[in-house]
Each structure stands twice: as C-alpha cells, then as structure tokens.
OpenMM code with the backbone's topology and positions (N, CA, C; nanometers):
from openmm import Vec3, app, unit

residues = "MET VAL ARG GLN TRP LEU PRO LEU GLY LEU LEU PRO LEU ALA MET ILE VAL VAL ALA SER LEU ALA CYS GLU ASP THR SER HIS VAL TYR VAL GLY ARG LEU PHE VAL GLU GLU ARG GLY CYS LEU GLY THR ALA THR SER VAL ASP VAL VAL GLU GLY ASP PRO PRO GLY GLU CYS GLU PRO THR CYS LEU ALA GLN SER GLN SER ASP GLY GLY ARG ALA ILE TYR VAL ALA THR MET CYS PRO PRO PHE PRO PHE GLY PHE ASP VAL SER GLY SER ASP PRO ALA CYS PRO ASP ALA LEU ALA ALA LEU ALA ARG ALA ASP THR CYS ARG VAL ASP GLY GLY SER THR ASN PRO ALA PRO LEU ARG ASP ALA ALA SER ASP".split()
positions = [
    Vec3(-8.8260, 6.1595, -5.9002),
    Vec3(-8.7217, 6.2241, -5.9762),
    Vec3(-8.5833, 6.1970, -5.9159),
    Vec3(-8.5767, 6.1952, -5.7840),
    Vec3(-8.4493, 6.1709, -5.7175),
    Vec3(-8.4008, 6.0297, -5.7476),
    Vec3(-8.4930, 5.9317, -5.7566),
    Vec3(-8.4542, 5.7940, -5.7849),
    Vec3(-8.3901, 5.7796, -5.9220),
    Vec3(-8.4309, 5.8586, -6.0187),
    Vec3(-8.3721, 5.8518, -6.1518),
    Vec3(-8.2281, 5.9003, -6.1513),
    Vec3(-8.1941, 5.9936, -6.0669),
    Vec3(-8.0592, 6.0501, -6.0619),
    Vec3(-7.9660, 5.9718, -5.9717),
    Vec3(-8.0225, 5.8923, -5.8803),
    Vec3(-7.9397, 5.8167, -5.7870),
    Vec3(-7.8428, 5.7223, -5.8585),
    Vec3(-7.8877, 5.6417, -5.9571),
    Vec3(-7.7913, 5.5560, -6.0271),
    Vec3(-7.6825, 5.6351, -6.0988),
    Vec3(-7.7161, 5.7495, -6.1530),
    Vec3(-7.6148, 5.8307, -6.2205),
    Vec3(-7.5137, 5.8869, -6.1219),
    Vec3(-7.5583, 5.9137, -5.9999),
    Vec3(-7.4667, 5.9628, -5.8974),
    Vec3(-7.3705, 5.8555, -5.8507),
    Vec3(-7.4105, 5.7285, -5.8600),
    Vec3(-7.3240, 5.6180, -5.8186),
    Vec3(-7.2277, 5.5749, -5.9282),
    Vec3(-7.2562, 5.6141, -6.0504),
    Vec3(-7.1711, 5.5746, -6.1632),
    Vec3(-7.0255, 5.6174, -6.1456),
    Vec3(-6.9966, 5.7434, -6.1093),
    Vec3(-6.8551, 5.7805, -6.0894),
    Vec3(-6.7881, 5.6991, -5.9786),
    Vec3(-6.8616, 5.6697, -5.8711),
    Vec3(-6.8057, 5.5898, -5.7627),
    Vec3(-6.7744, 5.4485, -5.8110),
    Vec3(-6.8642, 5.3908, -5.8868),
    Vec3(-6.8412, 5.2568, -5.9408),
    Vec3(-6.7199, 5.2561, -6.0332),
    Vec3(-6.7041, 5.3584, -6.1135),
    Vec3(-6.5888, 5.3666, -6.2051),
    Vec3(-6.4583, 5.3750, -6.1267),
    Vec3(-6.4587, 5.4487, -6.0160),
    Vec3(-6.3379, 5.4608, -5.9328),
    Vec3(-6.3027, 5.3260, -5.8712),
    Vec3(-6.4037, 5.2529, -5.8232),
    Vec3(-6.3797, 5.1216, -5.7635),
    Vec3(-6.3227, 5.0256, -5.8670),
    Vec3(-6.3806, 5.0219, -5.9863),
    Vec3(-6.3322, 4.9332, -6.0917),
    Vec3(-6.1894, 4.9709, -6.1315),
    Vec3(-6.1610, 5.0978, -6.1446),
    Vec3(-6.0265, 5.1426, -6.1824),
    Vec3(-5.9242, 5.1058, -6.0755),
    Vec3(-5.9617, 5.1188, -5.9492),
    Vec3(-5.8654, 5.0852, -5.8435),
    Vec3(-5.8389, 4.9356, -5.8391),
    Vec3(-5.9403, 4.8538, -5.8665),
    Vec3(-5.9189, 4.7091, -5.8705),
    Vec3(-5.8298, 4.6715, -5.9875),
    Vec3(-5.8462, 4.7382, -6.1005),
    Vec3(-5.7632, 4.7098, -6.2180),
    Vec3(-5.6179, 4.7447, -6.1919),
    Vec3(-5.5936, 4.8471, -6.1137),
    Vec3(-5.4562, 4.8869, -6.0839),
    Vec3(-5.3859, 4.7858, -5.9946),
    Vec3(-5.4611, 4.7076, -5.9188),
    Vec3(-5.4025, 4.6090, -5.8300),
    Vec3(-5.3664, 4.4803, -5.9028),
    Vec3(-5.4106, 4.4641, -6.0256),
    Vec3(-5.3820, 4.3434, -6.1022),
    Vec3(-5.2355, 4.3454, -6.1435),
    Vec3(-5.1600, 4.2487, -6.0951),
    Vec3(-5.0170, 4.2446, -6.1268),
    Vec3(-4.9850, 4.1291, -6.2206),
    Vec3(-5.0773, 4.0976, -6.3088),
    Vec3(-5.0484, 3.9938, -6.4073),
    Vec3(-5.0072, 4.0597, -6.5388),
    Vec3(-4.9391, 3.9841, -6.6211),
    Vec3(-4.8951, 4.0358, -6.7506),
    Vec3(-4.8853, 3.9207, -6.8504),
    Vec3(-4.8807, 3.9573, -6.9760),
    Vec3(-4.8672, 3.8586, -7.0826),
    Vec3(-4.7198, 3.8198, -7.0933),
    Vec3(-4.6946, 3.6894, -7.0924),
    Vec3(-4.5597, 3.6389, -7.1146),
    Vec3(-4.5458, 3.6139, -7.2645),
    Vec3(-4.4487, 3.6775, -7.3264),
    Vec3(-4.4328, 3.6743, -7.4715),
    Vec3(-4.3158, 3.5845, -7.5104),
    Vec3(-4.3361, 3.5053, -7.6126),
    Vec3(-4.2315, 3.4183, -7.6645),
    Vec3(-4.2509, 3.3979, -7.8142),
    Vec3(-4.1637, 3.3173, -7.8719),
    Vec3(-4.1714, 3.2855, -8.0149),
    Vec3(-4.1736, 3.1345, -8.0310),
    Vec3(-4.2744, 3.0853, -8.1025),
    Vec3(-4.2886, 2.9417, -8.1254),
    Vec3(-4.1796, 2.8929, -8.2200),
    Vec3(-4.1147, 2.7825, -8.1838),
    Vec3(-4.0138, 2.7211, -8.2691),
    Vec3(-4.0831, 2.6217, -8.3605),
    Vec3(-4.0671, 2.6412, -8.4912),
    Vec3(-4.1231, 2.5498, -8.5908),
    Vec3(-4.0115, 2.4507, -8.6229),
    Vec3(-4.0136, 2.3393, -8.5525),
    Vec3(-3.9017, 2.2450, -8.5543),
    Vec3(-3.8705, 2.1917, -8.6931),
    Vec3(-3.9721, 2.1545, -8.7707),
    Vec3(-3.9469, 2.0960, -8.9023),
    Vec3(-3.8853, 2.1964, -8.9995),
    Vec3(-3.8972, 2.3241, -8.9712),
    Vec3(-3.8381, 2.4272, -9.0573),
    Vec3(-3.7166, 2.4935, -8.9936),
    Vec3(-3.6971, 2.4738, -8.8639),
    Vec3(-3.5807, 2.5281, -8.7946),
    Vec3(-3.5840, 2.6785, -8.7762),
    Vec3(-3.7044, 2.7370, -8.7730),
    Vec3(-3.7155, 2.8823, -8.7578),
    Vec3(-3.8231, 2.9149, -8.6542),
    Vec3(-3.8362, 3.0424, -8.6241),
    Vec3(-3.9281, 3.0874, -8.5200),
    Vec3(-4.0439, 3.1661, -8.5788),
    Vec3(-4.1604, 3.1529, -8.5156),
    Vec3(-4.2736, 3.2384, -8.5482),
    Vec3(-4.2488, 3.3767, -8.4907),
    Vec3(-4.3383, 3.4673, -8.5210),
    Vec3(-4.3267, 3.6020, -8.4645),
    Vec3(-4.3661, 3.5992, -8.3173),
    Vec3(-4.3349, 3.7055, -8.2462),
    Vec3(-4.3656, 3.7129, -8.1034),
    Vec3(-4.5154, 3.6976, -8.0813),
    Vec3(-4.5499, 3.6173, -7.9815),
    Vec3(-4.6896, 3.5904, -7.9503),
    Vec3(-4.7053, 3.5713, -7.7998),
    Vec3(-4.8273, 3.5802, -7.7527),
    Vec3(-4.8516, 3.5563, -7.6106),
    Vec3(-4.8440, 3.4063, -7.5834),
    Vec3(-4.7675, 3.3708, -7.4828),
    Vec3(-4.7531, 3.2316, -7.4427),
    Vec3(-4.8529, 3.2013, -7.3310),
    Vec3(-4.8653, 3.2932, -7.2365),
    Vec3(-4.9553, 3.2751, -7.1235),
    Vec3(-4.9656, 3.4077, -7.0492),
    Vec3(-5.0567, 3.4138, -6.9539),
    Vec3(-5.0656, 3.5272, -6.8620),
    Vec3(-5.0110, 3.4781, -6.7296),
    Vec3(-4.9149, 3.5515, -6.6752),
    Vec3(-4.8509, 3.5099, -6.5503),
    Vec3(-4.8686, 3.6179, -6.4443),
    Vec3(-4.8571, 3.5767, -6.3194),
    Vec3(-4.8671, 3.6683, -6.2062),
    Vec3(-4.7383, 3.7479, -6.1925),
    Vec3(-4.7500, 3.8679, -6.1449),
    Vec3(-4.6341, 3.9502, -6.1169),
    Vec3(-4.6259, 4.0702, -6.2095),
    Vec3(-4.5416, 4.1630, -6.1710),
    Vec3(-4.5199, 4.2817, -6.2524),
    Vec3(-4.4457, 4.2435, -6.3789),
    Vec3(-4.4658, 4.3178, -6.4873),
    Vec3(-4.3929, 4.2878, -6.6106),
    Vec3(-4.2413, 4.2938, -6.5859),
    Vec3(-4.1701, 4.1874, -6.6234),
    Vec3(-4.0262, 4.1838, -6.5995),
    Vec3(-3.9485, 4.2509, -6.7123),
    Vec3(-3.8219, 4.2622, -6.6915),
    Vec3(-3.7348, 4.3111, -6.7970),
    Vec3(-3.6894, 4.1961, -6.8850),
    Vec3(-3.5814, 4.2202, -6.9585),
    Vec3(-3.5278, 4.1160, -7.0463),
    Vec3(-3.4166, 4.0408, -6.9752),
    Vec3(-3.4111, 3.9116, -7.0019),
    Vec3(-3.3084, 3.8229, -6.9468),
    Vec3(-3.2454, 3.7443, -7.0611),
    Vec3(-3.1559, 3.6546, -7.0252),
    Vec3(-3.0950, 3.5668, -7.1245),
    Vec3(-3.2043, 3.4835, -7.1911),
    Vec3(-3.1862, 3.4450, -7.3156),
    Vec3(-3.2873, 3.3619, -7.3834),
    Vec3(-3.3128, 3.2324, -7.3082),
    Vec3(-3.4402, 3.1958, -7.3046),
    Vec3(-3.4841, 3.0744, -7.2355),
    Vec3(-3.5668, 2.9900, -7.3310),
    Vec3(-3.5483, 2.8602, -7.3234),
    Vec3(-3.6288, 2.7662, -7.4012),
    Vec3(-3.7385, 2.7130, -7.3101),
    Vec3(-3.8627, 2.7237, -7.3549),
    Vec3(-3.9774, 2.6774, -7.2780),
    Vec3(-4.0447, 2.5637, -7.3538),
    Vec3(-4.0535, 2.4474, -7.2912),
    Vec3(-4.1172, 2.3315, -7.3538),
    Vec3(-4.2487, 2.3032, -7.2823),
    Vec3(-4.3536, 2.2857, -7.3619),
    Vec3(-4.4852, 2.2581, -7.3055),
    Vec3(-4.5369, 2.1268, -7.3621),
    Vec3(-4.5614, 2.0303, -7.2736),
    Vec3(-4.6201, 1.9035, -7.3166),
    Vec3(-4.7652, 1.9272, -7.3541),
    Vec3(-4.8096, 1.8577, -7.4586),
    Vec3(-4.9472, 1.8715, -7.5034),
    Vec3(-5.0216, 1.7401, -7.4841),
    Vec3(-5.1526, 1.7484, -7.4800),
    Vec3(-5.2349, 1.6309, -7.4495),
    Vec3(-5.2239, 1.5212, -7.5553),
    Vec3(-5.1843, 1.5566, -7.6779),
    Vec3(-5.1728, 1.4555, -7.7839),
    Vec3(-5.0371, 1.3853, -7.7831),
    Vec3(-4.9549, 1.4161, -7.6831),
    Vec3(-4.8233, 1.3541, -7.6730),
    Vec3(-4.7133, 1.4374, -7.7350),
    Vec3(-4.7487, 1.5389, -7.8092),
    Vec3(-4.6500, 1.6285, -7.8687),
    Vec3(-4.6070, 1.7352, -7.7700),
    Vec3(-4.5402, 1.8348, -7.8208),
    Vec3(-4.4999, 1.9459, -7.7354),
    Vec3(-4.4836, 2.0701, -7.8201),
    Vec3(-4.4886, 2.1823, -7.7543),
    Vec3(-4.4636, 2.3112, -7.8181),
    Vec3(-4.3370, 2.3679, -7.7554),
    Vec3(-4.2501, 2.4209, -7.8391),
    Vec3(-4.1259, 2.4817, -7.7924),
    Vec3(-4.1322, 2.6303, -7.8227),
    Vec3(-4.1092, 2.7109, -7.7205),
    Vec3(-4.1035, 2.8554, -7.7358),
    Vec3(-3.9664, 2.9024, -7.6884),
    Vec3(-3.9214, 3.0136, -7.7418),
    Vec3(-3.8046, 3.0811, -7.6866),
    Vec3(-3.8486, 3.2211, -7.6468),
    Vec3(-3.7902, 3.2694, -7.5391),
    Vec3(-3.8284, 3.4007, -7.4883),
    Vec3(-3.7087, 3.4667, -7.4223),
    Vec3(-3.7161, 3.5982, -7.4143),
    Vec3(-3.6127, 3.6740, -7.3437),
    Vec3(-3.6713, 3.7481, -7.2238),
    Vec3(-3.7961, 3.7154, -7.1878),
    Vec3(-3.8568, 3.7758, -7.0689),
    Vec3(-3.8038, 3.7066, -6.9443),
    Vec3(-3.7831, 3.7845, -6.8398),
    Vec3(-3.7394, 3.7295, -6.7122),
    Vec3(-3.8554, 3.6560, -6.6442),
    Vec3(-3.8234, 3.5725, -6.5445),
    Vec3(-3.9293, 3.5058, -6.4685),
    Vec3(-4.0176, 3.6087, -6.3982),
    Vec3(-4.1370, 3.5693, -6.3594),
    Vec3(-4.1860, 3.4339, -6.3481),
    Vec3(-4.2233, 3.3752, -6.4838),
    Vec3(-4.1953, 3.2442, -6.4987),
    Vec3(-4.2270, 3.1740, -6.6226),
    Vec3(-4.3708, 3.1224, -6.6165),
    Vec3(-4.4291, 3.0969, -6.7317),
    Vec3(-4.5648, 3.0420, -6.7336),
    Vec3(-4.5708, 2.9043, -6.6668),
    Vec3(-4.6829, 2.8780, -6.6009),
    Vec3(-4.7045, 2.7506, -6.5321),
    Vec3(-4.7133, 2.6371, -6.6342),
    Vec3(-4.6540, 2.5236, -6.6011),
    Vec3(-4.6655, 2.4054, -6.6851),
    Vec3(-4.5621, 2.3972, -6.7955),
    Vec3(-4.4677, 2.4869, -6.7988),
    Vec3(-4.3615, 2.4843, -6.8996),
    Vec3(-4.2322, 2.4361, -6.8349),
    Vec3(-4.1576, 2.3530, -6.9073),
    Vec3(-4.0260, 2.3086, -6.8619),
    Vec3(-3.9247, 2.4107, -6.9130),
    Vec3(-3.8575, 2.4778, -6.8217),
    Vec3(-3.7596, 2.5793, -6.8603),
    Vec3(-3.6165, 2.5329, -6.8346),
    Vec3(-3.5991, 2.4020, -6.8169),
    Vec3(-3.4657, 2.3483, -6.7879),
    Vec3(-3.3753, 2.3484, -6.9102),
    Vec3(-3.4337, 2.3578, -7.0309),
    Vec3(-3.3535, 2.3523, -7.1534),
    Vec3(-3.3158, 2.2111, -7.1920),
    Vec3(-3.3751, 2.1106, -7.1273),
    Vec3(-3.3374, 1.9717, -7.1522),
    Vec3(-3.4069, 1.9101, -7.2743),
    Vec3(-3.5066, 1.9766, -7.3290),
    Vec3(-3.5722, 1.9217, -7.4475),
    Vec3(-3.4724, 1.9186, -7.5627),
    Vec3(-3.4681, 1.8113, -7.6409),
    Vec3(-3.3711, 1.8014, -7.7506),
    Vec3(-3.3831, 1.9119, -7.8559),
    Vec3(-3.4989, 1.9763, -7.8662),
    Vec3(-3.5160, 2.0836, -7.9652),
    Vec3(-3.4653, 2.2186, -7.9154),
    Vec3(-3.4365, 2.2294, -7.7873),
    Vec3(-3.3958, 2.3590, -7.7317),
    Vec3(-3.2700, 2.4187, -7.7953),
    Vec3(-3.1633, 2.3426, -7.8164),
    Vec3(-3.0452, 2.4039, -7.8782),
    Vec3(-3.0753, 2.4647, -8.0165),
    Vec3(-3.1546, 2.3954, -8.0976),
    Vec3(-3.1883, 2.4481, -8.2302),
    Vec3(-3.2793, 2.5703, -8.2191),
    Vec3(-3.3720, 2.5686, -8.1231),
    Vec3(-3.4616, 2.6823, -8.1039),
    Vec3(-3.3834, 2.8059, -8.0602),
    Vec3(-3.2918, 2.7886, -7.9667),
    Vec3(-3.2107, 2.9005, -7.9203),
    Vec3(-3.1164, 2.9497, -8.0297),
    Vec3(-3.0673, 2.8585, -8.1122),
    Vec3(-2.9809, 2.8976, -8.2244),
    Vec3(-3.0608, 2.9798, -8.3264),
    Vec3(-3.1859, 2.9419, -8.3499),
    Vec3(-3.2711, 3.0184, -8.4420),
    Vec3(-3.2934, 3.1596, -8.3887),
    Vec3(-3.3100, 3.1721, -8.2573),
    Vec3(-3.3252, 3.3048, -8.1975),
    Vec3(-3.1962, 3.3851, -8.2122),
    Vec3(-3.0836, 3.3213, -8.1879),
    Vec3(-2.9547, 3.3907, -8.1952),
    Vec3(-2.9251, 3.4444, -8.3355),
    Vec3(-2.9698, 3.3711, -8.4370),
    Vec3(-2.9431, 3.4182, -8.5738),
    Vec3(-3.0607, 3.4969, -8.6315),
    Vec3(-3.1617, 3.5251, -8.5469),
    Vec3(-3.2799, 3.6033, -8.5859),
    Vec3(-3.3503, 3.5417, -8.7066),
    Vec3(-3.3767, 3.4123, -8.6974),
    Vec3(-3.4380, 3.3381, -8.8068),
    Vec3(-3.5895, 3.3275, -8.7862),
    Vec3(-3.6634, 3.4066, -8.8620),
    Vec3(-3.8094, 3.4086, -8.8534),
    Vec3(-3.8684, 3.3341, -8.9722),
    Vec3(-3.9668, 3.2475, -8.9457),
    Vec3(-4.0345, 3.1727, -9.0519),
    Vec3(-4.1132, 3.2688, -9.1408),
    Vec3(-4.1049, 3.2472, -9.2696),
    Vec3(-4.1830, 3.3252, -9.3662),
    Vec3(-4.3052, 3.2440, -9.4079),
    Vec3(-4.4090, 3.3125, -9.4519),
    Vec3(-4.5315, 3.2426, -9.4917),
    Vec3(-4.5109, 3.1601, -9.6186),
    Vec3(-4.4092, 3.1915, -9.6981),
    Vec3(-4.3853, 3.1175, -9.8226),
    Vec3(-4.3105, 2.9860, -9.7999),
    Vec3(-4.2802, 2.9543, -9.6744),
    Vec3(-4.2105, 2.8298, -9.6439),
    Vec3(-4.0632, 2.8482, -9.6162),
    Vec3(-4.0082, 2.9631, -9.6452),
    Vec3(-3.8675, 2.9902, -9.6174),
    Vec3(-3.8511, 3.0561, -9.4819),
    Vec3(-3.7344, 3.1111, -9.4604),
    Vec3(-3.7089, 3.1840, -9.3364),
    Vec3(-3.6109, 3.2967, -9.3639),
    Vec3(-3.5998, 3.3876, -9.2695),
    Vec3(-3.5178, 3.5070, -9.2896),
    Vec3(-3.3685, 3.4818, -9.2795),
    Vec3(-3.3291, 3.3798, -9.2074),
    Vec3(-3.1862, 3.3542, -9.1874),
    Vec3(-3.1655, 3.2066, -9.1552),
    Vec3(-3.1843, 3.1191, -9.2541),
    Vec3(-3.1783, 2.9749, -9.2265),
    Vec3(-3.0421, 2.9299, -9.1767),
    Vec3(-3.0459, 2.8212, -9.1034),
    Vec3(-2.9218, 2.7610, -9.0530),
    Vec3(-2.8426, 2.7062, -9.1707),
    Vec3(-2.7107, 2.7084, -9.1614),
    Vec3(-2.6306, 2.6496, -9.2670),
    Vec3(-2.6601, 2.5004, -9.2805),
    Vec3(-2.6545, 2.4497, -9.4001),
    Vec3(-2.6769, 2.3079, -9.4221),
    Vec3(-2.5656, 2.2280, -9.3567),
    Vec3(-2.6049, 2.1170, -9.2976),
    Vec3(-2.5054, 2.0292, -9.2345),
    Vec3(-2.4468, 1.9374, -9.3404),
    Vec3(-2.3203, 1.9088, -9.3268),
    Vec3(-2.2524, 1.8176, -9.4182),
    Vec3(-2.2900, 1.6751, -9.3808),
    Vec3(-2.3547, 1.6052, -9.4729),
    Vec3(-2.4010, 1.4681, -9.4464),
    Vec3(-2.2845, 1.3740, -9.4171),
    Vec3(-2.1668, 1.4006, -9.4725),
    Vec3(-2.0520, 1.3126, -9.4521),
    Vec3(-2.0019, 1.3195, -9.3076),
    Vec3(-2.0233, 1.4320, -9.2414),
    Vec3(-1.9722, 1.4452, -9.1040),
    Vec3(-2.0665, 1.3886, -9.0010),
    Vec3(-2.1897, 1.3473, -9.0412),
    Vec3(-2.2862, 1.2896, -8.9454),
    Vec3(-2.2616, 1.1482, -8.9191),
] * unit.nanometer
topology = app.Topology()
chain = topology.addChain("A")
for resn in residues:
    res = topology.addResidue(resn, chain)
    for name in ("N", "CA", "C"):
        topology.addAtom(name, app.Element.getBySymbol(name[0]), res)
C-alpha cells in the first residue's frame, strides 16, 4: 500500500523542480513583420525566432535579412531590441531594407485581397 502512494508523494516535488527549471529559461520569441517585397507591404506580426535573453523593450526599427537555401532571402522589420536572431543580417545593407522600413513607418499592412492598408505613393516614371 505504501508503494502505491510513494509516486503520488513525489509528484509535488517533481512539479516544483520542473517549475523552477522553467523559471530559469531566459529565452523569448523575437517578433517581426515579413516584408512582401513585390507588394511593398508588411505581413502581420509573427515569430521570427527564439533568442536567448530576457524579453527586451522596444528600440528603433531594424531591418533583418535572412539568406535562404534557395538563394533568396526573407526581409523582416522589427522594433524589438537586441539580442537579434542568429543568422540574420541587421546591418540594413540589403537593398530591400529602405522600402521595408518605409512600409513600417507608414503602417502598411498587406491585405488578403492583394491590396494594403497604406500603399506607397506611385513613383513618377518620368523622374526615374
């Protein structure tokens, strides 16, 4: 009879150990918005990666470029402070970064119907 109760007696101790280990985890989800380059607008906020460290506050907008195995890349914009996700170029040197940051500044979110909430003004073809 005592053997049947022994596992139940250890259950609270096991729960305390698991809870204390969970509290030591200092990783968090890094959130950004995917830039849809061909449409010039941003997707809704999504998880970009899980990074080490305590959740940061907000910082200036950052452009994050991630090279992909097919030779393409994904561009995200975020306002989370570092640490940045591993494997992303945060230098802002990607040619799509200015347009991605401009889409964030004008709060331009891609709509499912193909439009966006605040499209960029059309460029004058004569001035190009």
